mmCIF file as Biopython writes it, N, C-alpha, C and O atoms, coordinates in Angstrom:
data_model
#
loop_
_atom_site.group_PDB
_atom_site.id
_atom_site.type_symbol
_atom_site.label_atom_id
_atom_site.label_alt_id
_atom_site.label_comp_id
_atom_site.label_asym_id
_atom_site.label_entity_id
_atom_site.label_seq_id
_atom_site.pdbx_PDB_ins_code
_atom_site.Cartn_x
_atom_site.Cartn_y
_atom_site.Cartn_z
_atom_site.occupancy
_atom_site.B_iso_or_equiv
_atom_site.auth_seq_id
_atom_site.auth_asym_id
_atom_site.pdbx_PDB_model_num
ATOM 1   N N  . MET A ? 1  ? 111.872 66.154 25.871 1.0 0.0 1  A 1 
ATOM 2   C CA . MET A ? 1  ? 111.661 64.978 25.005 1.0 0.0 1  A 1 
ATOM 3   C C  . MET A ? 1  ? 112.087 63.681 25.866 1.0 0.0 1  A 1 
ATOM 4   O O  . MET A ? 1  ? 113.182 63.602 26.422 1.0 0.0 1  A 1 
ATOM 5   N N  . LYS A ? 2  ? 111.179 62.755 25.913 1.0 0.0 2  A 1 
ATOM 6   C CA . LYS A ? 2  ? 111.516 61.511 26.626 1.0 0.0 2  A 1 
ATOM 7   C C  . LYS A ? 2  ? 112.028 60.480 25.716 1.0 0.0 2  A 1 
ATOM 8   O O  . LYS A ? 2  ? 111.824 60.561 24.504 1.0 0.0 2  A 1 
ATOM 9   N N  . THR A ? 3  ? 112.722 59.460 26.278 1.0 0.0 3  A 1 
ATOM 10  C CA . THR A ? 3  ? 113.247 58.391 25.472 1.0 0.0 3  A 1 
ATOM 11  C C  . THR A ? 3  ? 112.755 57.048 25.907 1.0 0.0 3  A 1 
ATOM 12  O O  . THR A ? 3  ? 112.525 56.831 27.097 1.0 0.0 3  A 1 
ATOM 13  N N  . GLY A ? 4  ? 112.589 56.158 25.003 1.0 0.0 4  A 1 
ATOM 14  C CA . GLY A ? 4  ? 112.131 54.724 25.392 1.0 0.0 4  A 1 
ATOM 15  C C  . GLY A ? 4  ? 112.361 53.777 24.353 1.0 0.0 4  A 1 
ATOM 16  O O  . GLY A ? 4  ? 113.050 54.078 23.379 1.0 0.0 4  A 1 
ATOM 17  N N  . LYS A ? 5  ? 111.811 52.598 24.492 1.0 0.0 5  A 1 
ATOM 18  C CA . LYS A ? 5  ? 111.949 51.494 23.579 1.0 0.0 5  A 1 
ATOM 19  C C  . LYS A ? 5  ? 110.542 50.973 23.280 1.0 0.0 5  A 1 
ATOM 20  O O  . LYS A ? 5  ? 109.738 50.821 24.200 1.0 0.0 5  A 1 
ATOM 21  N N  . VAL A ? 6  ? 110.225 50.690 21.980 1.0 0.0 6  A 1 
ATOM 22  C CA . VAL A ? 6  ? 108.963 50.187 21.618 1.0 0.0 6  A 1 
ATOM 23  C C  . VAL A ? 6  ? 108.840 48.755 22.091 1.0 0.0 6  A 1 
ATOM 24  O O  . VAL A ? 6  ? 109.595 47.904 21.621 1.0 0.0 6  A 1 
ATOM 25  N N  . LYS A ? 7  ? 107.910 48.439 23.016 1.0 0.0 7  A 1 
ATOM 26  C CA . LYS A ? 7  ? 107.801 47.136 23.591 1.0 0.0 7  A 1 
ATOM 27  C C  . LYS A ? 7  ? 106.952 46.259 22.629 1.0 0.0 7  A 1 
ATOM 28  O O  . LYS A ? 7  ? 107.222 45.069 22.472 1.0 0.0 7  A 1 
ATOM 29  N N  . PHE A ? 8  ? 105.943 46.855 22.003 1.0 0.0 8  A 1 
ATOM 30  C CA . PHE A ? 8  ? 105.026 46.201 21.255 1.0 0.0 8  A 1 
ATOM 31  C C  . PHE A ? 8  ? 104.347 47.244 20.293 1.0 0.0 8  A 1 
ATOM 32  O O  . PHE A ? 8  ? 104.010 48.364 20.675 1.0 0.0 8  A 1 
ATOM 33  N N  . PHE A ? 9  ? 104.177 46.777 19.012 1.0 0.0 9  A 1 
ATOM 34  C CA . PHE A ? 9  ? 103.426 47.648 18.079 1.0 0.0 9  A 1 
ATOM 35  C C  . PHE A ? 9  ? 102.784 46.768 17.057 1.0 0.0 9  A 1 
ATOM 36  O O  . PHE A ? 9  ? 103.469 46.024 16.354 1.0 0.0 9  A 1 
ATOM 37  N N  . ASN A ? 10 ? 101.456 46.839 16.955 1.0 0.0 10 A 1 
ATOM 38  C CA . ASN A ? 10 ? 100.634 46.111 15.940 1.0 0.0 10 A 1 
ATOM 39  C C  . ASN A ? 10 ? 100.265 46.985 14.872 1.0 0.0 10 A 1 
ATOM 40  O O  . ASN A ? 10 ? 99.383  47.826 15.042 1.0 0.0 10 A 1 
ATOM 41  N N  . GLU A ? 11 ? 100.939 46.843 13.654 1.0 0.0 11 A 1 
ATOM 42  C CA . GLU A ? 11 ? 100.784 47.745 12.528 1.0 0.0 11 A 1 
ATOM 43  C C  . GLU A ? 11 ? 99.251  47.631 11.943 1.0 0.0 11 A 1 
ATOM 44  O O  . GLU A ? 11 ? 98.650  48.626 11.537 1.0 0.0 11 A 1 
ATOM 45  N N  . SER A ? 12 ? 98.736  46.430 11.945 1.0 0.0 12 A 1 
ATOM 46  C CA . SER A ? 12 ? 97.385  46.266 11.372 1.0 0.0 12 A 1 
ATOM 47  C C  . SER A ? 12 ? 96.272  46.909 12.299 1.0 0.0 12 A 1 
ATOM 48  O O  . SER A ? 12 ? 95.204  47.298 11.827 1.0 0.0 12 A 1 
ATOM 49  N N  . LYS A ? 13 ? 96.571  46.993 13.585 1.0 0.0 13 A 1 
ATOM 50  C CA . LYS A ? 13 ? 95.581  47.622 14.464 1.0 0.0 13 A 1 
ATOM 51  C C  . LYS A ? 13 ? 95.937  49.040 14.802 1.0 0.0 13 A 1 
ATOM 52  O O  . LYS A ? 13 ? 95.078  49.769 15.297 1.0 0.0 13 A 1 
ATOM 53  N N  . GLY A ? 14 ? 97.222  49.498 14.551 1.0 0.0 14 A 1 
ATOM 54  C CA . GLY A ? 14 ? 97.616  50.806 14.685 1.0 0.0 14 A 1 
ATOM 55  C C  . GLY A ? 14 ? 97.890  51.330 16.055 1.0 0.0 14 A 1 
ATOM 56  O O  . GLY A ? 14 ? 97.701  52.516 16.327 1.0 0.0 14 A 1 
ATOM 57  N N  . PHE A ? 15 ? 98.339  50.445 16.934 1.0 0.0 15 A 1 
ATOM 58  C CA . PHE A ? 15 ? 98.658  50.865 18.195 1.0 0.0 15 A 1 
ATOM 59  C C  . PHE A ? 15 ? 99.796  49.999 18.859 1.0 0.0 15 A 1 
ATOM 60  O O  . PHE A ? 15 ? 100.193 48.957 18.339 1.0 0.0 15 A 1 
ATOM 61  N N  . GLY A ? 16 ? 100.266 50.469 19.975 1.0 0.0 16 A 1 
ATOM 62  C CA . GLY A ? 16 ? 101.276 49.635 20.699 1.0 0.0 16 A 1 
ATOM 63  C C  . GLY A ? 16 ? 101.615 50.403 22.038 1.0 0.0 16 A 1 
ATOM 64  O O  . GLY A ? 16 ? 100.886 51.282 22.498 1.0 0.0 16 A 1 
ATOM 65  N N  . PHE A ? 17 ? 102.810 49.976 22.621 1.0 0.0 17 A 1 
ATOM 66  C CA . PHE A ? 17 ? 103.249 50.420 23.848 1.0 0.0 17 A 1 
ATOM 67  C C  . PHE A ? 17 ? 104.729 50.770 23.832 1.0 0.0 17 A 1 
ATOM 68  O O  . PHE A ? 17 ? 105.533 50.044 23.247 1.0 0.0 17 A 1 
ATOM 69  N N  . ILE A ? 18 ? 105.098 51.885 24.475 1.0 0.0 18 A 1 
ATOM 70  C CA . ILE A ? 18 ? 106.542 52.276 24.607 1.0 0.0 18 A 1 
ATOM 71  C C  . ILE A ? 18 ? 106.910 52.183 26.084 1.0 0.0 18 A 1 
ATOM 72  O O  . ILE A ? 18 ? 106.195 52.678 26.955 1.0 0.0 18 A 1 
ATOM 73  N N  . LYS A ? 19 ? 108.022 51.548 26.335 1.0 0.0 19 A 1 
ATOM 74  C CA . LYS A ? 19 ? 108.543 51.490 27.769 1.0 0.0 19 A 1 
ATOM 75  C C  . LYS A ? 19 ? 109.490 52.643 27.961 1.0 0.0 19 A 1 
ATOM 76  O O  . LYS A ? 19 ? 110.467 52.732 27.218 1.0 0.0 19 A 1 
ATOM 77  N N  . ASP A ? 20 ? 109.279 53.503 28.873 1.0 0.0 20 A 1 
ATOM 78  C CA . ASP A ? 20 ? 110.083 54.569 29.114 1.0 0.0 20 A 1 
ATOM 79  C C  . ASP A ? 20 ? 111.527 54.148 29.658 1.0 0.0 20 A 1 
ATOM 80  O O  . ASP A ? 20 ? 111.609 53.230 30.473 1.0 0.0 20 A 1 
ATOM 81  N N  . SER A ? 21 ? 112.587 54.775 29.237 1.0 0.0 21 A 1 
ATOM 82  C CA . SER A ? 21 ? 113.923 54.446 29.563 1.0 0.0 21 A 1 
ATOM 83  C C  . SER A ? 21 ? 114.275 54.822 30.998 1.0 0.0 21 A 1 
ATOM 84  O O  . SER A ? 21 ? 115.152 54.182 31.578 1.0 0.0 21 A 1 
ATOM 85  N N  . GLU A ? 22 ? 113.641 55.825 31.601 1.0 0.0 22 A 1 
ATOM 86  C CA . GLU A ? 22 ? 114.060 56.323 32.846 1.0 0.0 22 A 1 
ATOM 87  C C  . GLU A ? 22 ? 113.198 55.713 33.967 1.0 0.0 22 A 1 
ATOM 88  O O  . GLU A ? 22 ? 113.711 55.355 35.027 1.0 0.0 22 A 1 
ATOM 89  N N  . SER A ? 23 ? 111.849 55.599 33.710 1.0 0.0 23 A 1 
ATOM 90  C CA . SER A ? 23 ? 110.971 55.150 34.873 1.0 0.0 23 A 1 
ATOM 91  C C  . SER A ? 23 ? 110.405 53.736 34.716 1.0 0.0 23 A 1 
ATOM 92  O O  . SER A ? 23 ? 109.683 53.268 35.598 1.0 0.0 23 A 1 
ATOM 93  N N  . ASP A ? 24 ? 110.709 53.063 33.640 1.0 0.0 24 A 1 
ATOM 94  C CA . ASP A ? 24 ? 110.185 51.759 33.362 1.0 0.0 24 A 1 
ATOM 95  C C  . ASP A ? 24 ? 108.632 51.779 33.248 1.0 0.0 24 A 1 
ATOM 96  O O  . ASP A ? 24 ? 108.000 50.723 33.257 1.0 0.0 24 A 1 
ATOM 97  N N  . LYS A ? 25 ? 108.052 52.941 33.145 1.0 0.0 25 A 1 
ATOM 98  C CA . LYS A ? 25 ? 106.527 52.950 32.866 1.0 0.0 25 A 1 
ATOM 99  C C  . LYS A ? 25 ? 106.288 52.725 31.387 1.0 0.0 25 A 1 
ATOM 100 O O  . LYS A ? 25 ? 107.112 53.033 30.526 1.0 0.0 25 A 1 
ATOM 101 N N  . GLU A ? 26 ? 105.129 52.177 31.148 1.0 0.0 26 A 1 
ATOM 102 C CA . GLU A ? 26 ? 104.716 51.996 29.749 1.0 0.0 26 A 1 
ATOM 103 C C  . GLU A ? 26 ? 103.628 52.944 29.315 1.0 0.0 26 A 1 
ATOM 104 O O  . GLU A ? 26 ? 102.697 53.207 30.076 1.0 0.0 26 A 1 
ATOM 105 N N  . TYR A ? 27 ? 103.723 53.451 28.137 1.0 0.0 27 A 1 
ATOM 106 C CA . TYR A ? 27 ? 102.783 54.393 27.594 1.0 0.0 27 A 1 
ATOM 107 C C  . TYR A ? 27 ? 102.160 53.911 26.228 1.0 0.0 27 A 1 
ATOM 108 O O  . TYR A ? 27 ? 102.855 53.441 25.327 1.0 0.0 27 A 1 
ATOM 109 N N  . PHE A ? 28 ? 100.860 54.057 26.151 1.0 0.0 28 A 1 
ATOM 110 C CA . PHE A ? 28 ? 100.108 53.746 24.927 1.0 0.0 28 A 1 
ATOM 111 C C  . PHE A ? 28 ? 100.535 54.674 23.855 1.0 0.0 28 A 1 
ATOM 112 O O  . PHE A ? 28 ? 100.711 55.869 24.091 1.0 0.0 28 A 1 
ATOM 113 N N  . VAL A ? 29 ? 100.725 54.099 22.562 1.0 0.0 29 A 1 
ATOM 114 C CA . VAL A ? 29 ? 100.929 54.930 21.423 1.0 0.0 29 A 1 
ATOM 115 C C  . VAL A ? 29 ? 100.026 54.491 20.284 1.0 0.0 29 A 1 
ATOM 116 O O  . VAL A ? 29 ? 99.898  53.316 19.940 1.0 0.0 29 A 1 
ATOM 117 N N  . HIS A ? 30 ? 99.423  55.504 19.738 1.0 0.0 30 A 1 
ATOM 118 C CA . HIS A ? 30 ? 98.472  55.202 18.605 1.0 0.0 30 A 1 
ATOM 119 C C  . HIS A ? 30 ? 99.197  55.681 17.244 1.0 0.0 30 A 1 
ATOM 120 O O  . HIS A ? 30 ? 100.004 56.611 17.254 1.0 0.0 30 A 1 
ATOM 121 N N  . VAL A ? 31 ? 98.873  55.026 16.157 1.0 0.0 31 A 1 
ATOM 122 C CA . VAL A ? 31 ? 99.465  55.350 14.883 1.0 0.0 31 A 1 
ATOM 123 C C  . VAL A ? 31 ? 99.351  56.923 14.570 1.0 0.0 31 A 1 
ATOM 124 O O  . VAL A ? 31 ? 100.218 57.491 13.904 1.0 0.0 31 A 1 
ATOM 125 N N  . SER A ? 32 ? 98.342  57.525 15.038 1.0 0.0 32 A 1 
ATOM 126 C CA . SER A ? 32 ? 98.149  58.995 14.851 1.0 0.0 32 A 1 
ATOM 127 C C  . SER A ? 32 ? 99.200  59.876 15.507 1.0 0.0 32 A 1 
ATOM 128 O O  . SER A ? 32 ? 99.428  61.035 15.162 1.0 0.0 32 A 1 
ATOM 129 N N  . GLY A ? 33 ? 99.847  59.193 16.528 1.0 0.0 33 A 1 
ATOM 130 C CA . GLY A ? 33 ? 100.958 59.931 17.302 1.0 0.0 33 A 1 
ATOM 131 C C  . GLY A ? 33 ? 102.347 59.704 16.732 1.0 0.0 33 A 1 
ATOM 132 O O  . GLY A ? 33 ? 103.322 60.121 17.358 1.0 0.0 33 A 1 
ATOM 133 N N  . LEU A ? 34 ? 102.488 59.075 15.599 1.0 0.0 34 A 1 
ATOM 134 C CA . LEU A ? 34 ? 103.766 58.697 14.996 1.0 0.0 34 A 1 
ATOM 135 C C  . LEU A ? 34 ? 104.260 59.729 14.093 1.0 0.0 34 A 1 
ATOM 136 O O  . LEU A ? 34 ? 103.473 60.210 13.278 1.0 0.0 34 A 1 
ATOM 137 N N  . VAL A ? 35 ? 105.498 60.135 14.143 1.0 0.0 35 A 1 
ATOM 138 C CA . VAL A ? 35 ? 106.224 60.897 13.082 1.0 0.0 35 A 1 
ATOM 139 C C  . VAL A ? 35 ? 106.872 59.942 12.096 1.0 0.0 35 A 1 
ATOM 140 O O  . VAL A ? 35 ? 106.735 60.087 10.882 1.0 0.0 35 A 1 
ATOM 141 N N  . ASP A ? 36 ? 107.592 58.945 12.653 1.0 0.0 36 A 1 
ATOM 142 C CA . ASP A ? 36 ? 108.262 57.886 11.895 1.0 0.0 36 A 1 
ATOM 143 C C  . ASP A ? 36 ? 107.556 56.597 12.082 1.0 0.0 36 A 1 
ATOM 144 O O  . ASP A ? 36 ? 106.811 56.429 13.047 1.0 0.0 36 A 1 
ATOM 145 N N  . GLN A ? 37 ? 107.766 55.679 11.190 1.0 0.0 37 A 1 
ATOM 146 C CA . GLN A ? 37 ? 107.258 54.303 11.265 1.0 0.0 37 A 1 
ATOM 147 C C  . GLN A ? 37 ? 108.075 53.584 12.358 1.0 0.0 37 A 1 
ATOM 148 O O  . GLN A ? 37 ? 109.297 53.734 12.388 1.0 0.0 37 A 1 
ATOM 149 N N  . ILE A ? 38 ? 107.463 52.837 13.220 1.0 0.0 38 A 1 
ATOM 150 C CA . ILE A ? 38 ? 108.184 52.174 14.318 1.0 0.0 38 A 1 
ATOM 151 C C  . ILE A ? 38 ? 107.890 50.680 14.311 1.0 0.0 38 A 1 
ATOM 152 O O  . ILE A ? 38 ? 106.875 50.227 13.783 1.0 0.0 38 A 1 
ATOM 153 N N  . ARG A ? 39 ? 108.814 49.925 14.915 1.0 0.0 39 A 1 
ATOM 154 C CA . ARG A ? 39 ? 108.685 48.472 15.115 1.0 0.0 39 A 1 
ATOM 155 C C  . ARG A ? 39 ? 109.104 48.146 16.472 1.0 0.0 39 A 1 
ATOM 156 O O  . ARG A ? 39 ? 109.722 48.962 17.155 1.0 0.0 39 A 1 
ATOM 157 N N  . GLU A ? 40 ? 108.776 46.931 16.907 1.0 0.0 40 A 1 
ATOM 158 C CA . GLU A ? 40 ? 109.232 46.401 18.160 1.0 0.0 40 A 1 
ATOM 159 C C  . GLU A ? 40 ? 110.782 46.532 18.290 1.0 0.0 40 A 1 
ATOM 160 O O  . GLU A ? 40 ? 111.543 46.325 17.346 1.0 0.0 40 A 1 
ATOM 161 N N  . ASP A ? 41 ? 111.186 46.897 19.555 1.0 0.0 41 A 1 
ATOM 162 C CA . ASP A ? 41 ? 112.628 47.117 19.875 1.0 0.0 41 A 1 
ATOM 163 C C  . ASP A ? 41 ? 113.290 48.356 19.278 1.0 0.0 41 A 1 
ATOM 164 O O  . ASP A ? 41 ? 114.503 48.501 19.430 1.0 0.0 41 A 1 
ATOM 165 N N  . ASP A ? 42 ? 112.576 49.249 18.614 1.0 0.0 42 A 1 
ATOM 166 C CA . ASP A ? 42 ? 113.129 50.488 18.113 1.0 0.0 42 A 1 
ATOM 167 C C  . ASP A ? 42 ? 113.275 51.412 19.335 1.0 0.0 42 A 1 
ATOM 168 O O  . ASP A ? 42 ? 112.445 51.435 20.244 1.0 0.0 42 A 1 
ATOM 169 N N  . GLU A ? 43 ? 114.421 52.198 19.299 1.0 0.0 43 A 1 
ATOM 170 C CA . GLU A ? 43 ? 114.654 53.226 20.292 1.0 0.0 43 A 1 
ATOM 171 C C  . GLU A ? 43 ? 113.987 54.475 19.774 1.0 0.0 43 A 1 
ATOM 172 O O  . GLU A ? 43 ? 114.166 54.850 18.616 1.0 0.0 43 A 1 
ATOM 173 N N  . VAL A ? 44 ? 113.191 55.143 20.660 1.0 0.0 44 A 1 
ATOM 174 C CA . VAL A ? 44 ? 112.421 56.295 20.133 1.0 0.0 44 A 1 
ATOM 175 C C  . VAL A ? 44 ? 112.433 57.482 21.138 1.0 0.0 44 A 1 
ATOM 176 O O  . VAL A ? 44 ? 112.676 57.330 22.335 1.0 0.0 44 A 1 
ATOM 177 N N  . THR A ? 45 ? 112.153 58.663 20.562 1.0 0.0 45 A 1 
ATOM 178 C CA . THR A ? 45 ? 111.882 59.856 21.426 1.0 0.0 45 A 1 
ATOM 179 C C  . THR A ? 45 ? 110.437 60.184 21.338 1.0 0.0 45 A 1 
ATOM 180 O O  . THR A ? 45 ? 109.817 59.891 20.316 1.0 0.0 45 A 1 
ATOM 181 N N  . TYR A ? 46 ? 109.842 60.786 22.367 1.0 0.0 46 A 1 
ATOM 182 C CA . TYR A ? 46 ? 108.477 61.021 22.325 1.0 0.0 46 A 1 
ATOM 183 C C  . TYR A ? 46 ? 108.094 62.123 23.322 1.0 0.0 46 A 1 
ATOM 184 O O  . TYR A ? 46 ? 108.941 62.541 24.111 1.0 0.0 46 A 1 
ATOM 185 N N  . GLU A ? 47 ? 106.854 62.602 23.311 1.0 0.0 47 A 1 
ATOM 186 C CA . GLU A ? 47 ? 106.327 63.476 24.276 1.0 0.0 47 A 1 
ATOM 187 C C  . GLU A ? 47 ? 105.068 62.831 24.796 1.0 0.0 47 A 1 
ATOM 188 O O  . GLU A ? 47 ? 104.499 61.968 24.127 1.0 0.0 47 A 1 
ATOM 189 N N  . LEU A ? 48 ? 104.601 63.236 26.007 1.0 0.0 48 A 1 
ATOM 190 C CA . LEU A ? 48 ? 103.417 62.740 26.570 1.0 0.0 48 A 1 
ATOM 191 C C  . LEU A ? 48 ? 102.291 63.689 26.397 1.0 0.0 48 A 1 
ATOM 192 O O  . LEU A ? 48 ? 102.493 64.902 26.333 1.0 0.0 48 A 1 
ATOM 193 N N  . GLN A ? 49 ? 101.088 63.152 26.318 1.0 0.0 49 A 1 
ATOM 194 C CA . GLN A ? 49 ? 99.806  63.980 26.119 1.0 0.0 49 A 1 
ATOM 195 C C  . GLN A ? 49 ? 98.712  63.267 26.864 1.0 0.0 49 A 1 
ATOM 196 O O  . GLN A ? 49 ? 98.635  62.040 26.818 1.0 0.0 49 A 1 
ATOM 197 N N  . GLU A ? 50 ? 97.900  63.968 27.521 1.0 0.0 50 A 1 
ATOM 198 C CA . GLU A ? 50 ? 96.725  63.256 28.255 1.0 0.0 50 A 1 
ATOM 199 C C  . GLU A ? 50 ? 95.725  62.760 27.284 1.0 0.0 50 A 1 
ATOM 200 O O  . GLU A ? 50 ? 95.223  63.505 26.443 1.0 0.0 50 A 1 
ATOM 201 N N  . GLY A ? 51 ? 95.440  61.538 27.393 1.0 0.0 51 A 1 
ATOM 202 C CA . GLY A ? 51 ? 94.428  60.846 26.446 1.0 0.0 51 A 1 
ATOM 203 C C  . GLY A ? 51 ? 93.177  60.518 27.279 1.0 0.0 51 A 1 
ATOM 204 O O  . GLY A ? 51 ? 93.032  60.959 28.419 1.0 0.0 51 A 1 
ATOM 205 N N  . ARG A ? 52 ? 92.285  59.732 26.667 1.0 0.0 52 A 1 
ATOM 206 C CA . ARG A ? 52 ? 90.980  59.363 27.274 1.0 0.0 52 A 1 
ATOM 207 C C  . ARG A ? 52 ? 91.276  58.448 28.520 1.0 0.0 52 A 1 
ATOM 208 O O  . ARG A ? 52 ? 90.565  58.507 29.523 1.0 0.0 52 A 1 
ATOM 209 N N  . LYS A ? 53 ? 92.331  57.616 28.420 1.0 0.0 53 A 1 
ATOM 210 C CA . LYS A ? 53 ? 92.569  56.594 29.486 1.0 0.0 53 A 1 
ATOM 211 C C  . LYS A ? 53 ? 93.950  56.865 30.166 1.0 0.0 53 A 1 
ATOM 212 O O  . LYS A ? 53 ? 94.521  55.931 30.729 1.0 0.0 53 A 1 
ATOM 213 N N  . GLY A ? 54 ? 94.496  58.090 30.135 1.0 0.0 54 A 1 
ATOM 214 C CA . GLY A ? 54 ? 95.750  58.327 30.780 1.0 0.0 54 A 1 
ATOM 215 C C  . GLY A ? 54 ? 96.767  58.947 29.796 1.0 0.0 54 A 1 
ATOM 216 O O  . GLY A ? 54 ? 96.377  59.502 28.769 1.0 0.0 54 A 1 
ATOM 217 N N  . LEU A ? 55 ? 97.988  58.855 30.096 1.0 0.0 55 A 1 
ATOM 218 C CA . LEU A ? 55 ? 99.005  59.457 29.253 1.0 0.0 55 A 1 
ATOM 219 C C  . LEU A ? 55 ? 99.309  58.719 28.036 1.0 0.0 55 A 1 
ATOM 220 O O  . LEU A ? 55 ? 99.488  57.503 28.105 1.0 0.0 55 A 1 
ATOM 221 N N  . ASN A ? 56 ? 99.389  59.364 26.885 1.0 0.0 56 A 1 
ATOM 222 C CA . ASN A ? 56 ? 99.738  58.717 25.579 1.0 0.0 56 A 1 
ATOM 223 C C  . ASN A ? 56 ? 100.984 59.313 25.069 1.0 0.0 56 A 1 
ATOM 224 O O  . ASN A ? 56 ? 101.283 60.490 25.270 1.0 0.0 56 A 1 
ATOM 225 N N  . ALA A ? 57 ? 101.759 58.415 24.353 1.0 0.0 57 A 1 
ATOM 226 C CA . ALA A ? 57 ? 102.957 58.922 23.680 1.0 0.0 57 A 1 
ATOM 227 C C  . ALA A ? 57 ? 102.603 59.513 22.358 1.0 0.0 57 A 1 
ATOM 228 O O  . ALA A ? 57 ? 101.905 58.868 21.575 1.0 0.0 57 A 1 
ATOM 229 N N  . VAL A ? 58 ? 103.076 60.785 22.044 1.0 0.0 58 A 1 
ATOM 230 C CA . VAL A ? 58 ? 102.778 61.473 20.816 1.0 0.0 58 A 1 
ATOM 231 C C  . VAL A ? 58 ? 104.088 62.001 20.296 1.0 0.0 58 A 1 
ATOM 232 O O  . VAL A ? 58 ? 105.093 61.988 21.007 1.0 0.0 58 A 1 
ATOM 233 N N  . ASN A ? 59 ? 104.093 62.491 18.997 1.0 0.0 59 A 1 
ATOM 234 C CA . ASN A ? 59 ? 105.277 62.941 18.362 1.0 0.0 59 A 1 
ATOM 235 C C  . ASN A ? 59 ? 106.436 61.917 18.469 1.0 0.0 59 A 1 
ATOM 236 O O  . ASN A ? 59 ? 107.570 62.268 18.795 1.0 0.0 59 A 1 
ATOM 237 N N  . VAL A ? 60 ? 106.119 60.693 18.193 1.0 0.0 60 A 1 
ATOM 238 C CA . VAL A ? 60 ? 107.102 59.590 18.362 1.0 0.0 60 A 1 
ATOM 239 C C  . VAL A ? 60 ? 108.002 59.507 17.169 1.0 0.0 60 A 1 
ATOM 240 O O  . VAL A ? 60 ? 107.521 59.310 16.053 1.0 0.0 60 A 1 
ATOM 241 N N  . LYS A ? 61 ? 109.393 59.659 17.372 1.0 0.0 61 A 1 
ATOM 242 C CA . LYS A ? 61 ? 110.301 59.570 16.340 1.0 0.0 61 A 1 
ATOM 243 C C  . LYS A ? 61 ? 111.388 58.579 16.648 1.0 0.0 61 A 1 
ATOM 244 O O  . LYS A ? 61 ? 111.660 58.309 17.818 1.0 0.0 61 A 1 
ATOM 245 N N  . LEU A ? 62 ? 112.013 58.034 15.642 1.0 0.0 62 A 1 
ATOM 246 C CA . LEU A ? 62 ? 113.193 57.117 15.867 1.0 0.0 62 A 1 
ATOM 247 C C  . LEU A ? 62 ? 114.286 57.888 16.408 1.0 0.0 62 A 1 
ATOM 248 O O  . LEU A ? 62 ? 114.619 58.985 15.959 1.0 0.0 62 A 1 
ATOM 249 N N  . ALA A ? 63 ? 114.896 57.242 17.475 1.0 0.0 63 A 1 
ATOM 250 C CA . ALA A ? 63 ? 116.040 57.998 18.060 1.0 0.0 63 A 1 
ATOM 251 C C  . ALA A ? 63 ? 117.360 57.893 17.293 1.0 0.0 63 A 1 
ATOM 252 O O  . ALA A ? 63 ? 118.360 58.484 17.701 1.0 0.0 63 A 1 
#
């Protein structure tokens, strides 16, 4: 399980980005990959899954 912080999340469009706490990389997150509701600056845990344009955060939960 990876950890990170929600950098940006647009509820109306249903997507955002999570900044990884270890590597400073950013990963795309879609509303379909959420377990819990998230907002900007939330600490989260997540897994990575290959998407159409690279790695996506899935199984995103509040930490």
